[in-house]
mmCIF file of the N, C-alpha and C atoms, coordinates in Angstrom:
data_MODEL
# 
_entry.id   MODEL 
# 
loop_
_atom_site.group_PDB 
_atom_site.id 
_atom_site.type_symbol 
_atom_site.label_atom_id 
_atom_site.label_alt_id 
_atom_site.label_comp_id 
_atom_site.label_asym_id 
_atom_site.label_entity_id 
_atom_site.label_seq_id 
_atom_site.pdbx_PDB_ins_code 
_atom_site.Cartn_x 
_atom_site.Cartn_y 
_atom_site.Cartn_z 
_atom_site.occupancy 
_atom_site.B_iso_or_equiv 
_atom_site.pdbx_formal_charge 
_atom_site.auth_seq_id 
_atom_site.auth_comp_id 
_atom_site.auth_asym_id 
_atom_site.auth_atom_id 
_atom_site.pdbx_PDB_model_num 
ATOM 1   N N  . UNK A 1 1  ? -56.539 -1.686  9.019   1.00 0.00 ? 1  UNK A N  1 
ATOM 2   C CA . UNK A 1 1  ? -57.124 -0.814  8.002   1.00 0.00 ? 1  UNK A CA 1 
ATOM 3   C C  . UNK A 1 1  ? -56.480 0.564   8.059   1.00 0.00 ? 1  UNK A C  1 
ATOM 4   N N  . UNK A 1 2  ? -56.227 1.049   9.255   1.00 0.00 ? 2  UNK A N  1 
ATOM 5   C CA . UNK A 1 2  ? -55.618 2.365   9.416   1.00 0.00 ? 2  UNK A CA 1 
ATOM 6   C C  . UNK A 1 2  ? -54.207 2.388   8.822   1.00 0.00 ? 2  UNK A C  1 
ATOM 7   N N  . UNK A 1 3  ? -53.487 1.279   8.984   1.00 0.00 ? 3  UNK A N  1 
ATOM 8   C CA . UNK A 1 3  ? -52.125 1.181   8.458   1.00 0.00 ? 3  UNK A CA 1 
ATOM 9   C C  . UNK A 1 3  ? -52.140 1.296   6.934   1.00 0.00 ? 3  UNK A C  1 
ATOM 10  N N  . UNK A 1 4  ? -53.117 0.635   6.301   1.00 0.00 ? 4  UNK A N  1 
ATOM 11  C CA . UNK A 1 4  ? -53.227 0.673   4.844   1.00 0.00 ? 4  UNK A CA 1 
ATOM 12  C C  . UNK A 1 4  ? -53.510 2.092   4.361   1.00 0.00 ? 4  UNK A C  1 
ATOM 13  N N  . UNK A 1 5  ? -54.377 2.817   5.072   1.00 0.00 ? 5  UNK A N  1 
ATOM 14  C CA . UNK A 1 5  ? -54.690 4.193   4.695   1.00 0.00 ? 5  UNK A CA 1 
ATOM 15  C C  . UNK A 1 5  ? -53.466 5.088   4.827   1.00 0.00 ? 5  UNK A C  1 
ATOM 16  N N  . UNK A 1 6  ? -52.678 4.891   5.873   1.00 0.00 ? 6  UNK A N  1 
ATOM 17  C CA . UNK A 1 6  ? -51.470 5.688   6.055   1.00 0.00 ? 6  UNK A CA 1 
ATOM 18  C C  . UNK A 1 6  ? -50.494 5.442   4.915   1.00 0.00 ? 6  UNK A C  1 
ATOM 19  N N  . UNK A 1 7  ? -50.387 4.211   4.458   1.00 0.00 ? 7  UNK A N  1 
ATOM 20  C CA . UNK A 1 7  ? -49.482 3.890   3.357   1.00 0.00 ? 7  UNK A CA 1 
ATOM 21  C C  . UNK A 1 7  ? -49.937 4.588   2.081   1.00 0.00 ? 7  UNK A C  1 
ATOM 22  N N  . UNK A 1 8  ? -51.236 4.613   1.830   1.00 0.00 ? 8  UNK A N  1 
ATOM 23  C CA . UNK A 1 8  ? -51.743 5.282   0.636   1.00 0.00 ? 8  UNK A CA 1 
ATOM 24  C C  . UNK A 1 8  ? -51.453 6.780   0.697   1.00 0.00 ? 8  UNK A C  1 
ATOM 25  N N  . UNK A 1 9  ? -51.579 7.378   1.877   1.00 0.00 ? 9  UNK A N  1 
ATOM 26  C CA . UNK A 1 9  ? -51.301 8.806   2.018   1.00 0.00 ? 9  UNK A CA 1 
ATOM 27  C C  . UNK A 1 9  ? -49.835 9.110   1.733   1.00 0.00 ? 9  UNK A C  1 
ATOM 28  N N  . UNK A 1 10 ? -48.928 8.290   2.245   1.00 0.00 ? 10 UNK A N  1 
ATOM 29  C CA . UNK A 1 10 ? -47.512 8.546   2.008   1.00 0.00 ? 10 UNK A CA 1 
ATOM 30  C C  . UNK A 1 10 ? -47.184 8.385   0.532   1.00 0.00 ? 10 UNK A C  1 
ATOM 31  N N  . UNK A 1 11 ? -47.859 7.458   -0.144  1.00 0.00 ? 11 UNK A N  1 
ATOM 32  C CA . UNK A 1 11 ? -47.613 7.277   -1.572  1.00 0.00 ? 11 UNK A CA 1 
ATOM 33  C C  . UNK A 1 11 ? -48.105 8.487   -2.359  1.00 0.00 ? 11 UNK A C  1 
ATOM 34  N N  . UNK A 1 12 ? -49.274 9.014   -2.003  1.00 0.00 ? 12 UNK A N  1 
ATOM 35  C CA . UNK A 1 12 ? -49.807 10.161  -2.735  1.00 0.00 ? 12 UNK A CA 1 
ATOM 36  C C  . UNK A 1 12 ? -49.018 11.430  -2.422  1.00 0.00 ? 12 UNK A C  1 
ATOM 37  N N  . UNK A 1 13 ? -48.447 11.520  -1.225  1.00 0.00 ? 13 UNK A N  1 
ATOM 38  C CA . UNK A 1 13 ? -47.617 12.673  -0.893  1.00 0.00 ? 13 UNK A CA 1 
ATOM 39  C C  . UNK A 1 13 ? -46.324 12.674  -1.703  1.00 0.00 ? 13 UNK A C  1 
ATOM 40  N N  . UNK A 1 14 ? -45.829 11.494  -2.046  1.00 0.00 ? 14 UNK A N  1 
ATOM 41  C CA . UNK A 1 14 ? -44.566 11.398  -2.768  1.00 0.00 ? 14 UNK A CA 1 
ATOM 42  C C  . UNK A 1 14 ? -44.751 11.677  -4.262  1.00 0.00 ? 14 UNK A C  1 
ATOM 43  N N  . UNK A 1 15 ? -45.984 11.672  -4.740  1.00 0.00 ? 15 UNK A N  1 
ATOM 44  C CA . UNK A 1 15 ? -46.227 11.839  -6.170  1.00 0.00 ? 15 UNK A CA 1 
ATOM 45  C C  . UNK A 1 15 ? -45.716 13.149  -6.768  1.00 0.00 ? 15 UNK A C  1 
ATOM 46  N N  . UNK A 1 16 ? -45.857 14.302  -6.109  1.00 0.00 ? 16 UNK A N  1 
ATOM 47  C CA . UNK A 1 16 ? -45.408 15.551  -6.747  1.00 0.00 ? 16 UNK A CA 1 
ATOM 48  C C  . UNK A 1 16 ? -43.897 15.636  -6.954  1.00 0.00 ? 16 UNK A C  1 
ATOM 49  N N  . UNK A 1 17 ? -43.121 14.780  -6.319  1.00 0.00 ? 17 UNK A N  1 
ATOM 50  C CA . UNK A 1 17 ? -41.675 14.837  -6.449  1.00 0.00 ? 17 UNK A CA 1 
ATOM 51  C C  . UNK A 1 17 ? -41.228 14.245  -7.784  1.00 0.00 ? 17 UNK A C  1 
ATOM 52  N N  . UNK A 1 18 ? -39.944 13.989  -7.887  1.00 0.00 ? 18 UNK A N  1 
ATOM 53  C CA . UNK A 1 18 ? -39.360 13.399  -9.088  1.00 0.00 ? 18 UNK A CA 1 
ATOM 54  C C  . UNK A 1 18 ? -40.074 12.100  -9.454  1.00 0.00 ? 18 UNK A C  1 
ATOM 55  N N  . UNK A 1 19 ? -40.301 11.882  -10.748 1.00 0.00 ? 19 UNK A N  1 
ATOM 56  C CA . UNK A 1 19 ? -41.046 10.706  -11.197 1.00 0.00 ? 19 UNK A CA 1 
ATOM 57  C C  . UNK A 1 19 ? -40.405 9.404   -10.736 1.00 0.00 ? 19 UNK A C  1 
ATOM 58  N N  . UNK A 1 20 ? -39.091 9.333   -10.862 1.00 0.00 ? 20 UNK A N  1 
ATOM 59  C CA . UNK A 1 20 ? -38.387 8.103   -10.483 1.00 0.00 ? 20 UNK A CA 1 
ATOM 60  C C  . UNK A 1 20 ? -38.546 7.851   -8.985  1.00 0.00 ? 20 UNK A C  1 
ATOM 61  N N  . UNK A 1 21 ? -38.380 8.899   -8.201  1.00 0.00 ? 21 UNK A N  1 
ATOM 62  C CA . UNK A 1 21 ? -38.482 8.752   -6.747  1.00 0.00 ? 21 UNK A CA 1 
ATOM 63  C C  . UNK A 1 21 ? -39.894 8.341   -6.348  1.00 0.00 ? 21 UNK A C  1 
ATOM 64  N N  . UNK A 1 22 ? -40.890 8.986   -6.929  1.00 0.00 ? 22 UNK A N  1 
ATOM 65  C CA . UNK A 1 22 ? -42.274 8.678   -6.561  1.00 0.00 ? 22 UNK A CA 1 
ATOM 66  C C  . UNK A 1 22 ? -42.650 7.269   -7.000  1.00 0.00 ? 22 UNK A C  1 
ATOM 67  N N  . UNK A 1 23 ? -42.153 6.841   -8.160  1.00 0.00 ? 23 UNK A N  1 
ATOM 68  C CA . UNK A 1 23 ? -42.481 5.485   -8.607  1.00 0.00 ? 23 UNK A CA 1 
ATOM 69  C C  . UNK A 1 23 ? -41.828 4.454   -7.693  1.00 0.00 ? 23 UNK A C  1 
ATOM 70  N N  . UNK A 1 24 ? -40.616 4.747   -7.213  1.00 0.00 ? 24 UNK A N  1 
ATOM 71  C CA . UNK A 1 24 ? -39.966 3.837   -6.266  1.00 0.00 ? 24 UNK A CA 1 
ATOM 72  C C  . UNK A 1 24 ? -40.779 3.733   -4.982  1.00 0.00 ? 24 UNK A C  1 
ATOM 73  N N  . UNK A 1 25 ? -41.278 4.868   -4.495  1.00 0.00 ? 25 UNK A N  1 
ATOM 74  C CA . UNK A 1 25 ? -42.096 4.864   -3.277  1.00 0.00 ? 25 UNK A CA 1 
ATOM 75  C C  . UNK A 1 25 ? -43.378 4.073   -3.516  1.00 0.00 ? 25 UNK A C  1 
ATOM 76  N N  . UNK A 1 26 ? -44.007 4.290   -4.668  1.00 0.00 ? 26 UNK A N  1 
ATOM 77  C CA . UNK A 1 26 ? -45.236 3.561   -4.976  1.00 0.00 ? 26 UNK A CA 1 
ATOM 78  C C  . UNK A 1 26 ? -44.989 2.062   -5.036  1.00 0.00 ? 26 UNK A C  1 
ATOM 79  N N  . UNK A 1 27 ? -43.890 1.671   -5.676  1.00 0.00 ? 27 UNK A N  1 
ATOM 80  C CA . UNK A 1 27 ? -43.569 0.248   -5.787  1.00 0.00 ? 27 UNK A CA 1 
ATOM 81  C C  . UNK A 1 27 ? -43.340 -0.356  -4.408  1.00 0.00 ? 27 UNK A C  1 
ATOM 82  N N  . UNK A 1 28 ? -42.601 0.355   -3.551  1.00 0.00 ? 28 UNK A N  1 
ATOM 83  C CA . UNK A 1 28 ? -42.332 -0.183  -2.215  1.00 0.00 ? 28 UNK A CA 1 
ATOM 84  C C  . UNK A 1 28 ? -43.622 -0.278  -1.401  1.00 0.00 ? 28 UNK A C  1 
ATOM 85  N N  . UNK A 1 29 ? -44.504 0.710   -1.539  1.00 0.00 ? 29 UNK A N  1 
ATOM 86  C CA . UNK A 1 29 ? -45.783 0.665   -0.817  1.00 0.00 ? 29 UNK A CA 1 
ATOM 87  C C  . UNK A 1 29 ? -46.627 -0.505  -1.311  1.00 0.00 ? 29 UNK A C  1 
ATOM 88  N N  . UNK A 1 30 ? -46.657 -0.690  -2.632  1.00 0.00 ? 30 UNK A N  1 
ATOM 89  C CA . UNK A 1 30 ? -47.434 -1.801  -3.182  1.00 0.00 ? 30 UNK A CA 1 
ATOM 90  C C  . UNK A 1 30 ? -46.858 -3.143  -2.746  1.00 0.00 ? 30 UNK A C  1 
ATOM 91  N N  . UNK A 1 31 ? -45.528 -3.246  -2.721  1.00 0.00 ? 31 UNK A N  1 
ATOM 92  C CA . UNK A 1 31 ? -44.891 -4.486  -2.277  1.00 0.00 ? 31 UNK A CA 1 
ATOM 93  C C  . UNK A 1 31 ? -45.209 -4.765  -0.814  1.00 0.00 ? 31 UNK A C  1 
ATOM 94  N N  . UNK A 1 32 ? -45.140 -3.719  0.017   1.00 0.00 ? 32 UNK A N  1 
ATOM 95  C CA . UNK A 1 32 ? -45.450 -3.897  1.434   1.00 0.00 ? 32 UNK A CA 1 
ATOM 96  C C  . UNK A 1 32 ? -46.890 -4.367  1.603   1.00 0.00 ? 32 UNK A C  1 
ATOM 97  N N  . UNK A 1 33 ? -47.809 -3.768  0.851   1.00 0.00 ? 33 UNK A N  1 
ATOM 98  C CA . UNK A 1 33 ? -49.210 -4.169  0.948   1.00 0.00 ? 33 UNK A CA 1 
ATOM 99  C C  . UNK A 1 33 ? -49.365 -5.624  0.506   1.00 0.00 ? 33 UNK A C  1 
ATOM 100 N N  . UNK A 1 34 ? -48.641 -6.011  -0.561  1.00 0.00 ? 34 UNK A N  1 
ATOM 101 C CA . UNK A 1 34 ? -48.710 -7.377  -1.066  1.00 0.00 ? 34 UNK A CA 1 
ATOM 102 C C  . UNK A 1 34 ? -48.184 -8.360  -0.025  1.00 0.00 ? 34 UNK A C  1 
ATOM 103 N N  . UNK A 1 35 ? -47.080 -7.997  0.634   1.00 0.00 ? 35 UNK A N  1 
ATOM 104 C CA . UNK A 1 35 ? -46.494 -8.859  1.668   1.00 0.00 ? 35 UNK A CA 1 
ATOM 105 C C  . UNK A 1 35 ? -47.470 -9.026  2.832   1.00 0.00 ? 35 UNK A C  1 
ATOM 106 N N  . UNK A 1 36 ? -48.111 -7.915  3.237   1.00 0.00 ? 36 UNK A N  1 
ATOM 107 C CA . UNK A 1 36 ? -49.087 -8.005  4.326   1.00 0.00 ? 36 UNK A CA 1 
ATOM 108 C C  . UNK A 1 36 ? -50.264 -8.889  3.925   1.00 0.00 ? 36 UNK A C  1 
ATOM 109 N N  . UNK A 1 37 ? -50.688 -8.802  2.674   1.00 0.00 ? 37 UNK A N  1 
ATOM 110 C CA . UNK A 1 37 ? -51.799 -9.627  2.208   1.00 0.00 ? 37 UNK A CA 1 
ATOM 111 C C  . UNK A 1 37 ? -51.423 -11.104 2.240   1.00 0.00 ? 37 UNK A C  1 
ATOM 112 N N  . UNK A 1 38 ? -50.185 -11.417 1.836   1.00 0.00 ? 38 UNK A N  1 
ATOM 113 C CA . UNK A 1 38 ? -49.721 -12.806 1.866   1.00 0.00 ? 38 UNK A CA 1 
ATOM 114 C C  . UNK A 1 38 ? -49.662 -13.314 3.303   1.00 0.00 ? 38 UNK A C  1 
ATOM 115 N N  . UNK A 1 39 ? -49.107 -12.488 4.205   1.00 0.00 ? 39 UNK A N  1 
ATOM 116 C CA . UNK A 1 39 ? -49.030 -12.887 5.616   1.00 0.00 ? 39 UNK A CA 1 
ATOM 117 C C  . UNK A 1 39 ? -50.421 -13.111 6.195   1.00 0.00 ? 39 UNK A C  1 
ATOM 118 N N  . UNK A 1 40 ? -51.348 -12.236 5.829   1.00 0.00 ? 40 UNK A N  1 
ATOM 119 C CA . UNK A 1 40 ? -52.709 -12.365 6.344   1.00 0.00 ? 40 UNK A CA 1 
ATOM 120 C C  . UNK A 1 40 ? -53.359 -13.654 5.855   1.00 0.00 ? 40 UNK A C  1 
ATOM 121 N N  . UNK A 1 41 ? -53.175 -13.974 4.575   1.00 0.00 ? 41 UNK A N  1 
ATOM 122 C CA . UNK A 1 41 ? -53.771 -15.198 4.047   1.00 0.00 ? 41 UNK A CA 1 
ATOM 123 C C  . UNK A 1 41 ? -53.132 -16.436 4.671   1.00 0.00 ? 41 UNK A C  1 
ATOM 124 N N  . UNK A 1 42 ? -51.820 -16.376 4.922   1.00 0.00 ? 42 UNK A N  1 
ATOM 125 C CA . UNK A 1 42 ? -51.152 -17.503 5.595   1.00 0.00 ? 42 UNK A CA 1 
ATOM 126 C C  . UNK A 1 42 ? -51.688 -17.675 7.013   1.00 0.00 ? 42 UNK A C  1 
ATOM 127 N N  . UNK A 1 43 ? -51.892 -16.566 7.709   1.00 0.00 ? 43 UNK A N  1 
ATOM 128 C CA . UNK A 1 43 ? -52.410 -16.635 9.074   1.00 0.00 ? 43 UNK A CA 1 
ATOM 129 C C  . UNK A 1 43 ? -53.824 -17.203 9.083   1.00 0.00 ? 43 UNK A C  1 
ATOM 130 N N  . UNK A 1 44 ? -54.639 -16.792 8.113   1.00 0.00 ? 44 UNK A N  1 
ATOM 131 C CA . UNK A 1 44 ? -56.007 -17.317 8.046   1.00 0.00 ? 44 UNK A CA 1 
ATOM 132 C C  . UNK A 1 44 ? -55.994 -18.810 7.758   1.00 0.00 ? 44 UNK A C  1 
ATOM 133 N N  . UNK A 1 45 ? -55.119 -19.232 6.841   1.00 0.00 ? 45 UNK A N  1 
ATOM 134 C CA . UNK A 1 45 ? -55.018 -20.651 6.513   1.00 0.00 ? 45 UNK A CA 1 
ATOM 135 C C  . UNK A 1 45 ? -54.584 -21.456 7.732   1.00 0.00 ? 45 UNK A C  1 
ATOM 136 N N  . UNK A 1 46 ? -53.616 -20.933 8.472   1.00 0.00 ? 46 UNK A N  1 
ATOM 137 C CA . UNK A 1 46 ? -53.130 -21.611 9.681   1.00 0.00 ? 46 UNK A CA 1 
ATOM 138 C C  . UNK A 1 46 ? -54.248 -21.733 10.718  1.00 0.00 ? 46 UNK A C  1 
ATOM 139 N N  . UNK A 1 47 ? -54.992 -20.638 10.918  1.00 0.00 ? 47 UNK A N  1 
ATOM 140 C CA . UNK A 1 47 ? -56.095 -20.668 11.884  1.00 0.00 ? 47 UNK A CA 1 
ATOM 141 C C  . UNK A 1 47 ? -57.176 -21.640 11.434  1.00 0.00 ? 47 UNK A C  1 
ATOM 142 N N  . UNK A 1 48 ? -57.467 -21.647 10.138  1.00 0.00 ? 48 UNK A N  1 
ATOM 143 C CA . UNK A 1 48 ? -58.489 -22.546 9.606   1.00 0.00 ? 48 UNK A CA 1 
ATOM 144 C C  . UNK A 1 48 ? -58.092 -24.002 9.820   1.00 0.00 ? 48 UNK A C  1 
ATOM 145 N N  . UNK A 1 49 ? -56.813 -24.324 9.546   1.00 0.00 ? 49 UNK A N  1 
ATOM 146 C CA . UNK A 1 49 ? -56.352 -25.702 9.718   1.00 0.00 ? 49 UNK A CA 1 
ATOM 147 C C  . UNK A 1 49 ? -56.323 -26.097 11.193  1.00 0.00 ? 49 UNK A C  1 
ATOM 148 N N  . UNK A 1 50 ? -56.007 -25.146 12.066  1.00 0.00 ? 50 UNK A N  1 
ATOM 149 C CA . UNK A 1 50 ? -55.948 -25.477 13.490  1.00 0.00 ? 50 UNK A CA 1 
ATOM 150 C C  . UNK A 1 50 ? -57.352 -25.705 14.062  1.00 0.00 ? 50 UNK A C  1 
ATOM 151 N N  . UNK A 1 51 ? -58.368 -25.127 13.428  1.00 0.00 ? 51 UNK A N  1 
ATOM 152 C CA . UNK A 1 51 ? -59.742 -25.335 13.892  1.00 0.00 ? 51 UNK A CA 1 
ATOM 153 C C  . UNK A 1 51 ? -60.280 -26.687 13.459  1.00 0.00 ? 51 UNK A C  1 
ATOM 154 N N  . UNK A 1 52 ? -59.748 -27.254 12.398  1.00 0.00 ? 52 UNK A N  1 
ATOM 155 C CA . UNK A 1 52 ? -60.252 -28.533 11.889  1.00 0.00 ? 52 UNK A CA 1 
ATOM 156 C C  . UNK A 1 52 ? -59.833 -29.703 12.758  1.00 0.00 ? 52 UNK A C  1 
# 
């Protein structure tokens, strides 16, 4: 949870800069969050199947 909050802070800090640069930072932060969500769901699925 702390990692997610840090990512949001870095994205909001980048906002006052150039629009293109800030949008690139936002996109990369969103992609990283999406990748972590996918990894988390895969890990949960693996744990669930191993318990069965």
